[in-house]
N, CA, C and O atoms as a MOPAC input file, in Angstrom:
PM7 MOZYME 1SCF
protein

 N    -12.66700 1   -43.70600 1    22.93600 1
 C    -11.61500 1   -45.19700 1    22.77700 1
 C    -12.20100 1   -46.24200 1    22.93300 1
 O    -12.75300 1   -46.40600 1    24.02200 1
 N    -12.28800 1   -47.30700 1    21.91300 1
 C    -13.15000 1   -48.16600 1    22.70500 1
 C    -12.70200 1   -49.62300 1    23.49700 1
 O    -11.52900 1   -49.97200 1    23.36700 1
 N    -13.30900 1   -50.18100 1    24.03500 1
 C    -12.75500 1   -51.05300 1    25.06700 1
 C    -13.44000 1   -52.17100 1    24.88300 1
 O    -14.56000 1   -52.32300 1    24.39400 1
 N    -12.58700 1   -53.04900 1    25.36700 1
 C    -12.13900 1   -54.71800 1    25.07700 1
 C    -11.89900 1   -55.66500 1    26.53400 1
 O    -10.99600 1   -55.65200 1    27.37100 1
 N    -12.62800 1   -56.13500 1    26.45500 1
 C    -12.54400 1   -57.45600 1    27.15600 1
 C    -11.83700 1   -58.85300 1    26.98400 1
 O    -12.56700 1   -59.72900 1    26.52000 1
 N    -10.49700 1   -59.22300 1    27.29000 1
 C     -9.74400 1   -60.30100 1    27.26500 1
 C     -9.92500 1   -61.23100 1    28.05600 1
 O     -9.74400 1   -60.83100 1    29.20600 1
 N    -10.22500 1   -62.39500 1    28.00200 1
 C    -10.52700 1   -63.49600 1    28.59300 1
 C     -9.13600 1   -64.30100 1    27.96500 1
 O     -8.74100 1   -64.53800 1    26.82300 1
 N     -8.59100 1   -64.60000 1    29.41000 1
 C     -7.04600 1   -65.14800 1    28.84600 1
 C     -6.75700 1   -66.10400 1    30.30600 1
 O     -6.85400 1   -65.95400 1    31.52400 1
 N     -6.26900 1   -67.35400 1    29.15100 1
 C     -5.86400 1   -68.77700 1    30.21800 1
 C     -4.51500 1   -69.10600 1    29.42200 1
 O     -4.17200 1   -69.06900 1    28.24000 1
 N     -3.77200 1   -69.52600 1    30.92900 1
 C     -2.17500 1   -69.73300 1    30.66500 1
 C     -2.55600 1   -71.26100 1    30.13700 1
 O     -3.40000 1   -72.12600 1    30.36900 1
 N     -1.10900 1   -70.99600 1    29.06100 1
 C     -0.76800 1   -72.34200 1    28.24000 1
 C     -0.16000 1   -73.25700 1    29.04900 1
 O     -0.06600 1   -72.85400 1    30.20800 1
 N      0.20800 1   -74.15700 1    28.88600 1
 C      1.48200 1   -75.19400 1    29.78300 1
 C      2.39800 1   -74.41700 1    30.17600 1
 O      2.68300 1   -74.25700 1    31.36300 1
 N      3.14800 1   -73.65900 1    28.89200 1
 C      4.14900 1   -72.89300 1    28.97100 1
 C      4.11300 1   -71.65100 1    30.21600 1
 O      4.93700 1   -71.25200 1    31.03900 1
 N      2.67700 1   -71.28000 1    29.86300 1
 C      2.45600 1   -70.07000 1    30.80000 1
 C      2.46300 1   -70.38400 1    32.44500 1
 O      2.63500 1   -69.57400 1    33.35600 1
 N      2.17400 1   -72.09200 1    32.54500 1
 C      2.24500 1   -72.42500 1    34.18900 1
 C      3.23200 1   -72.41100 1    34.32900 1
 O      3.52800 1   -71.52000 1    35.12500 1
 N      4.38300 1   -73.15900 1    33.84100 1
 C      5.70100 1   -73.45600 1    33.74700 1
 C      6.33900 1   -72.28700 1    34.32100 1
 O      7.30700 1   -72.39200 1    35.07400 1
 N      5.69300 1   -70.89400 1    33.90400 1
 C      6.96800 1   -69.85100 1    34.05800 1
 C      5.57400 1   -69.15700 1    34.79500 1
 O      5.40300 1   -68.15200 1    34.10500 1
 N      4.61500 1   -69.17000 1    35.71700 1
 C      4.04700 1   -68.64600 1    36.57700 1
 C      4.32400 1   -67.79200 1    37.20800 1
 O      3.44300 1   -66.94000 1    37.31800 1
 N      5.79300 1   -67.50700 1    38.03500 1
 C      6.31500 1   -66.57000 1    38.82000 1
 C      6.58800 1   -65.30500 1    38.08100 1
 O      6.38300 1   -64.19900 1    38.58000 1
 N      7.01000 1   -65.47500 1    36.99600 1
 C      6.80900 1   -64.38200 1    35.83200 1
 C      6.05800 1   -63.77000 1    35.20600 1
 O      6.26500 1   -62.82400 1    34.44600 1
 N      5.24100 1   -64.21400 1    35.45200 1
 C      3.52200 1   -63.64900 1    35.24500 1
 C      3.52600 1   -62.25400 1    35.59400 1
 O      3.39000 1   -61.51900 1    34.61700 1
 N      3.63100 1   -61.72500 1    36.61200 1
 C      3.47600 1   -60.06600 1    36.83900 1
 C      4.13300 1   -59.15600 1    35.88200 1
 O      3.65200 1   -58.10000 1    35.47100 1
 N      5.47900 1   -59.75000 1    35.50700 1
 C      6.41700 1   -58.96800 1    34.61500 1
 C      6.14700 1   -59.45400 1    33.49500 1
 O      6.70900 1   -58.68800 1    32.71200 1
 N      5.45000 1   -60.54400 1    32.68400 1
 C      4.55300 1   -60.49300 1    31.74700 1
 C      3.63900 1   -59.32400 1    31.42400 1
 O      3.68100 1   -58.66300 1    30.38700 1
 N      2.67500 1   -59.12700 1    32.60600 1
 C      1.48300 1   -58.23700 1    31.97900 1
 C      2.01700 1   -57.02300 1    32.34400 1
 O      1.25500 1   -56.06700 1    32.19900 1
 N      3.25400 1   -56.76700 1    32.83100 1
 C      3.79700 1   -55.49400 1    32.96200 1
 C      3.97900 1   -55.24000 1    31.64300 1
 O      3.50000 1   -54.16200 1    31.29100 1
 N      4.82900 1   -56.25200 1    30.29100 1
 C      5.58200 1   -56.13100 1    29.27400 1
 C      4.11400 1   -55.71200 1    28.20600 1
 O      3.77800 1   -54.78600 1    27.46800 1
 N      3.72500 1   -56.63000 1    28.53500 1
 C      1.83800 1   -56.52300 1    27.95100 1
 C      1.27100 1   -55.00600 1    28.27600 1
 O      1.03500 1   -54.19600 1    27.37900 1
 N      1.11700 1   -54.77600 1    29.45500 1
 C      1.07300 1   -52.89200 1    29.36000 1
 C      1.56400 1   -51.95700 1    28.72500 1
 O      0.92800 1   -51.03600 1    28.21300 1
 N      2.88900 1   -52.13500 1    28.70200 1
 C      3.56800 1   -50.83500 1    27.40200 1
 C      3.52300 1   -51.42100 1    26.60900 1
 O      3.00600 1   -50.66700 1    25.78400 1
 N      3.75200 1   -52.67600 1    25.94600 1
 C      2.96500 1   -53.25300 1    24.55500 1
 C      1.94200 1   -52.38300 1    23.90200 1
 O      2.14800 1   -51.88300 1    22.79600 1
 N      0.64900 1   -52.16700 1    24.69200 1
 C     -0.64900 1   -51.94000 1    24.16200 1
 C     -0.18500 1   -49.95100 1    24.58800 1
 O     -0.51200 1   -48.97500 1    23.91200 1
 N      0.44000 1   -49.95800 1    25.58900 1
 C      0.88900 1   -48.64000 1    25.29400 1
 C      1.72200 1   -47.69000 1    24.29300 1
 O      1.45400 1   -46.52700 1    23.99200 1
 N      2.37200 1   -48.16800 1    24.02900 1
 C      3.30500 1   -48.03900 1    22.64100 1
 C      2.09800 1   -47.95900 1    21.17400 1
 O      2.29400 1   -47.21600 1    20.21200 1
 N      0.96400 1   -48.83100 1    21.29900 1
 C      0.14700 1   -48.90800 1    19.95400 1
 C     -1.18200 1   -47.74000 1    20.78700 1
 O     -2.32600 1   -47.78500 1    20.33500 1
 N     -0.97400 1   -47.12700 1    21.54200 1
 C     -1.82200 1   -46.05600 1    21.88300 1
 C     -3.07500 1   -46.35300 1    23.01700 1
 O     -3.89500 1   -45.58900 1    23.52600 1
 N     -2.80100 1   -48.03600 1    23.19300 1
 C     -3.90800 1   -48.11500 1    24.12800 1
 C     -3.07400 1   -48.34500 1    25.46700 1
 O     -1.86000 1   -48.29700 1    25.66600 1
 N     -4.59000 1   -48.72300 1    26.66900 1
 C     -4.21100 1   -48.72800 1    27.97800 1
 C     -5.26400 1   -50.16100 1    28.80500 1
 O     -6.37700 1   -50.67700 1    28.69500 1
 N     -4.23200 1   -50.26400 1    29.48100 1
 C     -5.10700 1   -51.16800 1    30.35100 1
 C     -6.07600 1   -50.27100 1    31.43300 1
 O     -5.73800 1   -49.17100 1    31.87100 1
 N     -7.37400 1   -50.98000 1    31.77700 1
 C     -7.86800 1   -50.79300 1    32.36800 1
 C     -8.54800 1   -51.12100 1    34.13700 1
 O     -9.09200 1   -50.51400 1    35.06000 1
 N     -8.00400 1   -52.65100 1    33.73600 1
 C     -7.93100 1   -53.49300 1    34.93600 1
 C     -7.60200 1   -54.63300 1    34.09300 1
 O     -7.89800 1   -54.91600 1    32.93200 1
 N     -6.65600 1   -55.42400 1    35.32100 1
 C     -6.20100 1   -56.74400 1    35.51200 1
 C     -6.59200 1   -57.46000 1    36.47300 1
 O     -6.23200 1   -57.24700 1    37.63100 1
 N     -7.38700 1   -58.41400 1    36.12700 1
 C     -8.03500 1   -59.31300 1    37.10900 1
 C     -7.39200 1   -61.12400 1    37.55100 1
 O     -8.29900 1   -61.70100 1    36.95200 1
 N     -6.73200 1   -62.02100 1    37.99700 1
 C     -6.71000 1   -63.07100 1    37.85700 1
 C     -7.88000 1   -63.80100 1    38.68300 1
 O     -8.21100 1   -63.36100 1    39.78400 1
 N     -8.42200 1   -64.79900 1    38.18500 1
 C     -9.86800 1   -65.00300 1    38.39200 1
 C     -9.82900 1   -66.44800 1    38.93800 1
 O     -8.66100 1   -66.83700 1    38.91700 1
 N    -10.61100 1   -67.32200 1    39.38600 1
 C    -10.91400 1   -68.54200 1    39.42600 1
 C    -12.00200 1   -68.81100 1    38.94300 1
 O    -13.05200 1   -68.21400 1    39.17900 1
 N    -11.80100 1   -70.04800 1    37.97900 1
 C    -13.03000 1   -70.85400 1    37.29900 1
 C    -12.50400 1   -71.33900 1    35.65600 1
 O    -11.70700 1   -72.23500 1    35.37600 1
 N    -13.14500 1   -70.54600 1    34.84700 1
 C    -13.02600 1   -71.16800 1    33.51000 1
 C    -11.65500 1   -70.37700 1    33.00000 1
 O    -10.81600 1   -70.89900 1    32.26600 1
 N    -11.60100 1   -69.42000 1    33.36900 1
 C    -10.58200 1   -68.27900 1    32.55500 1
 C     -9.73500 1   -68.05700 1    34.00900 1
 O    -10.15000 1   -68.07100 1    35.16800 1
 N     -8.20600 1   -67.82100 1    33.39400 1
 C     -7.23400 1   -67.43100 1    34.55200 1
 C     -6.97200 1   -65.90100 1    34.51300 1
 O     -6.16400 1   -65.45000 1    35.32400 1
 N     -7.41900 1   -65.29000 1    33.87500 1
 C     -7.31500 1   -63.67900 1    33.86600 1
 C     -8.46300 1   -62.72200 1    32.88300 1
 O     -8.98700 1   -62.96300 1    31.79500 1
 N     -8.53900 1   -61.83700 1    33.59300 1
 C     -9.23700 1   -60.82000 1    32.72900 1
 C     -8.82600 1   -59.39900 1    32.79000 1
 O     -8.55800 1   -58.73400 1    33.79000 1
 N     -8.82500 1   -59.06500 1    31.58800 1
 C     -7.84600 1   -57.72100 1    31.28700 1
 C     -8.96800 1   -57.01900 1    30.67400 1
 O     -9.62800 1   -57.75000 1    29.93600 1
 N     -9.46500 1   -55.55100 1    30.78200 1
 C    -10.30400 1   -54.74000 1    30.49700 1
 C     -9.34300 1   -53.85200 1    30.07800 1
 O     -8.46600 1   -53.42500 1    30.83000 1
 N     -9.49800 1   -53.43600 1    28.49200 1
 C     -8.62700 1   -52.51300 1    27.72600 1
 C     -9.01800 1   -51.20300 1    26.91900 1
 O    -10.19500 1   -50.86300 1    27.03400 1
 N     -8.58300 1   -50.78600 1    26.49300 1
 C     -8.77400 1   -49.58600 1    25.62800 1
 C     -7.86300 1   -49.77400 1    24.26200 1
 O     -6.75900 1   -50.30900 1    24.36200 1
 N     -8.07800 1   -49.57700 1    23.70700 1
 C     -7.26000 1   -49.62900 1    21.93200 1
 C     -7.85700 1   -48.46100 1    20.78400 1
 O     -9.06800 1   -48.34200 1    20.59400 1
 N     -7.13500 1   -47.86900 1    20.26700 1
 C     -7.54300 1   -46.93600 1    19.27400 1
 C     -8.79500 1   -47.33200 1    18.36800 1
 O     -9.72100 1   -46.59900 1    18.01900 1
 N     -8.54700 1   -48.91100 1    18.02800 1
 C     -9.60000 1   -49.31700 1    17.09000 1
 C     -9.24100 1   -50.91000 1    16.82900 1
 O     -8.12900 1   -51.39300 1    17.04300 1
 N    -10.47400 1   -51.69200 1    16.29000 1
 C    -10.37500 1   -52.99500 1    16.38200 1
 C     -8.72000 1   -53.53000 1    15.74500 1
 O     -8.07000 1   -54.40400 1    16.31900 1
 N     -8.38200 1   -53.03300 1    14.86200 1
 C     -7.05600 1   -53.39100 1    14.27800 1
 C     -5.85900 1   -53.38500 1    15.42800 1
 O     -4.85400 1   -54.09600 1    15.41300 1
 N     -6.13100 1   -52.65600 1    16.17200 1
 C     -5.20700 1   -52.19600 1    16.90100 1
 C     -5.26200 1   -53.51200 1    18.22500 1
 O     -4.30900 1   -54.08800 1    18.74900 1
 N     -6.30400 1   -53.63100 1    18.40500 1
 C     -6.81700 1   -54.54800 1    19.77400 1
 C     -6.94900 1   -55.76500 1    19.05100 1
 O     -7.46800 1   -56.57500 1    19.81900 1
 N     -6.64300 1   -56.48800 1    17.50500 1
 C     -6.52500 1   -57.50000 1    17.17600 1
 C     -4.74000 1   -57.59500 1    17.23500 1
 O     -4.33600 1   -58.11300 1    18.27600 1
 N     -3.98000 1   -57.29100 1    16.54800 1
 C     -2.57500 1   -56.85200 1    16.50900 1
 C     -2.12400 1   -57.24200 1    18.04500 1
 O     -1.18200 1   -57.96700 1    18.36300 1
 N     -3.12500 1   -56.51300 1    18.97500 1
 C     -2.50800 1   -57.08000 1    20.69200 1
 C     -2.46400 1   -57.89600 1    20.92800 1
 O     -1.50400 1   -58.39100 1    21.52000 1
 N     -3.81200 1   -58.67400 1    20.48600 1
 C     -4.01100 1   -60.11800 1    20.62900 1
 C     -3.34000 1   -60.85700 1    20.29500 1
 O     -3.03700 1   -61.66800 1    21.17100 1
 N     -2.79400 1   -61.03900 1    19.12300 1
 C     -2.00500 1   -61.70800 1    18.01300 1
 C     -0.23800 1   -61.77700 1    18.62600 1
 O      0.55700 1   -62.70500 1    18.47700 1
 N     -0.01700 1   -60.42300 1    19.34600 1
 C      1.01100 1   -60.66200 1    19.54500 1
 C      1.54300 1   -61.16500 1    20.78100 1
 O      2.70500 1   -61.45000 1    21.07300 1
 N      0.07400 1   -61.24300 1    21.71500 1
 C     -0.14200 1   -61.63700 1    23.33200 1
 C      0.23100 1   -63.64300 1    22.71800 1
 O      1.02600 1   -64.52400 1    23.04600 1
 N     -0.62200 1   -63.53100 1    21.96300 1
 C     -0.83500 1   -65.43900 1    21.51200 1
 C      0.70000 1   -65.79100 1    20.94400 1
 O      1.30400 1   -66.84300 1    21.15600 1
 N      1.06400 1   -64.92000 1    20.35500 1
 C      2.34700 1   -65.62000 1    19.61800 1
 C      3.49700 1   -65.61000 1    20.31900 1
 O      4.32000 1   -66.42700 1    19.90700 1
 N      3.93400 1   -64.75200 1    21.53100 1
 C      4.59000 1   -65.19100 1    23.19700 1
 C      4.46200 1   -66.97300 1    23.79900 1
 O      5.24800 1   -67.60200 1    24.50800 1
 N      3.14200 1   -67.39900 1    23.17400 1
 C      3.08500 1   -68.60600 1    24.23900 1
 C      2.49000 1   -68.88000 1    25.11700 1
 O      1.99200 1   -69.99700 1    25.25700 1
 N      2.38500 1   -67.96400 1    25.92200 1
 C      2.16500 1   -67.88600 1    27.61900 1
 C      0.46700 1   -68.00400 1    27.76800 1
 O     -0.05300 1   -68.79600 1    28.55300 1
 N     -0.18200 1   -67.23700 1    27.03000 1
 C     -2.00300 1   -67.35300 1    26.77500 1
 C     -2.05000 1   -67.51600 1    26.00400 1
 O     -1.26000 1   -67.12600 1    25.14400 1
 N     -3.34000 1   -68.42500 1    25.79000 1
 C     -4.22300 1   -68.32600 1    24.81500 1
 C     -5.35400 1   -67.04500 1    25.19500 1
 O     -5.53600 1   -66.71200 1    26.36600 1
 N     -6.12600 1   -66.34100 1    23.96500 1
 C     -7.06500 1   -65.26100 1    24.51600 1
 C     -8.23100 1   -65.69900 1    23.89700 1
 O     -8.35400 1   -66.66600 1    23.14600 1
 N     -9.14500 1   -64.84800 1    24.30000 1
 C    -10.53400 1   -64.31400 1    24.06500 1
 C    -11.10000 1   -62.86000 1    23.89100 1
 O    -11.41700 1   -62.25400 1    24.91400 1
 N    -11.23000 1   -62.33900 1    22.83200 1
 C    -11.67000 1   -60.81000 1    22.90600 1
 C    -13.33900 1   -60.61800 1    22.52500 1
 O    -14.09100 1   -61.08800 1    21.67100 1
 N    -13.50300 1   -59.40600 1    23.95100 1
 C    -14.91900 1   -59.07700 1    23.11400 1
 C    -14.74000 1   -57.68900 1    23.22500 1
 O    -13.95800 1   -57.09900 1    23.97000 1
 N    -15.59800 1   -57.18500 1    22.35400 1
 C    -15.92800 1   -55.58900 1    22.00400 1
 C    -16.70900 1   -55.20700 1    23.56900 1
 O    -17.41700 1   -56.04800 1    24.12400 1
 N    -16.45500 1   -53.78300 1    24.18700 1
 C    -17.79100 1   -53.69700 1    24.88400 1
 C    -18.14400 1   -52.25300 1    24.87600 1
 O    -17.55600 1   -51.17300 1    24.81600 1
 N    -19.31800 1   -52.68800 1    24.95800 1
 C    -20.22700 1   -50.91900 1    24.52700 1
 C    -19.97300 1   -50.39100 1    26.09700 1
 O    -19.94200 1   -51.16900 1    27.05100 1
 N    -19.81900 1   -49.13100 1    26.19500 1
 C    -20.41600 1   -48.35300 1    27.47000 1
 C    -21.62200 1   -48.18500 1    27.73000 1
 O    -22.35700 1   -47.83700 1    26.80600 1
 N    -21.99400 1   -48.31800 1    28.62700 1
 C    -23.62500 1   -48.30800 1    28.86000 1
 C    -24.54600 1   -46.91900 1    28.00600 1
 O    -25.66200 1   -46.84900 1    27.49100 1
 N    -23.58800 1   -46.09800 1    28.16400 1
 C    -24.51900 1   -44.65800 1    27.11100 1
 C    -24.74900 1   -45.85100 1    25.75800 1
 O    -25.84700 1   -46.27000 1    25.39300 1
 N    -23.54400 1   -46.19900 1    25.22600 1
 C    -23.78200 1   -46.46800 1    23.53300 1
 C    -24.69100 1   -47.74600 1    23.43700 1
 O    -25.34400 1   -47.96400 1    22.41600 1
 N    -24.72700 1   -48.81000 1    24.81500 1
 C    -25.47500 1   -49.58200 1    24.60600 1
 C    -27.40200 1   -48.94400 1    24.74800 1
 O    -28.44800 1   -49.42100 1    24.30600 1
 N    -27.10600 1   -47.72400 1    25.55700 1
 C    -28.85800 1   -47.27000 1    25.54000 1
 C    -28.98900 1   -46.73800 1    24.28900 1
 O    -30.17800 1   -46.72800 1    23.97000 1
 N    -28.24700 1   -46.27500 1    23.41200 1
 C    -28.53400 1   -45.22200 1    22.63800 1
 C    -28.68500 1   -46.60400 1    21.21000 1
 O    -29.32800 1   -46.15500 1    20.26100 1
 N    -28.26400 1   -47.89700 1    21.02200 1
 C    -28.27700 1   -48.76500 1    20.58500 1
 C    -29.74700 1   -49.49200 1    20.58400 1
 O    -30.47200 1   -49.57200 1    19.59300 1
 N    -30.05300 1   -50.01700 1    21.91300 1
 C    -31.23600 1   -50.37100 1    21.63000 1
 C    -32.43600 1   -49.12400 1    21.83200 1
 O    -33.65400 1   -49.29300 1    21.76700 1
 N    -31.89600 1   -48.16300 1    22.02800 1
 C    -33.27600 1   -46.82400 1    21.44200 1
 C    -33.52700 1   -46.84500 1    20.50600 1
 O    -34.70600 1   -46.69100 1    20.18700 1
 N    -32.49800 1   -47.05900 1    19.53200 1
 C    -32.47600 1   -46.71400 1    18.48600 1
 C    -33.56800 1   -48.50200 1    17.44300 1
 O    -33.92600 1   -48.74100 1    16.29000 1
 N    -33.60700 1   -48.89100 1    18.16700 1
 C    -34.42700 1   -49.93800 1    17.64200 1
 C    -36.34300 1   -49.70500 1    17.75500 1
 O    -37.21400 1   -50.35800 1    17.18000 1
 N    -36.43700 1   -48.95900 1    18.36800 1
 C    -37.90500 1   -47.95400 1    18.63100 1
 C    -38.25900 1   -47.99400 1    17.08400 1
 O    -39.26000 1   -47.41300 1    16.66500 1

């Protein structure tokens, strides 16, 4: 299953309700699982991004729908990156020869 890295930042609304953040993570996890995906890791970070979530989704369309659903709630703004595992990276790099 494809992997994705989500970089998230809390909105003003998200910060005003930060104490409910863990419940929102649980709800997001459940939503993604219902879509056929799963969280691999969740990290609160300090710096330019507030959270990093690594997750798997069945395909890019599901990953995009998941991000749009989160954004629609208004608590976070996200950027998502498709992540290639090391073996895929090696195959891609070796195909350039």
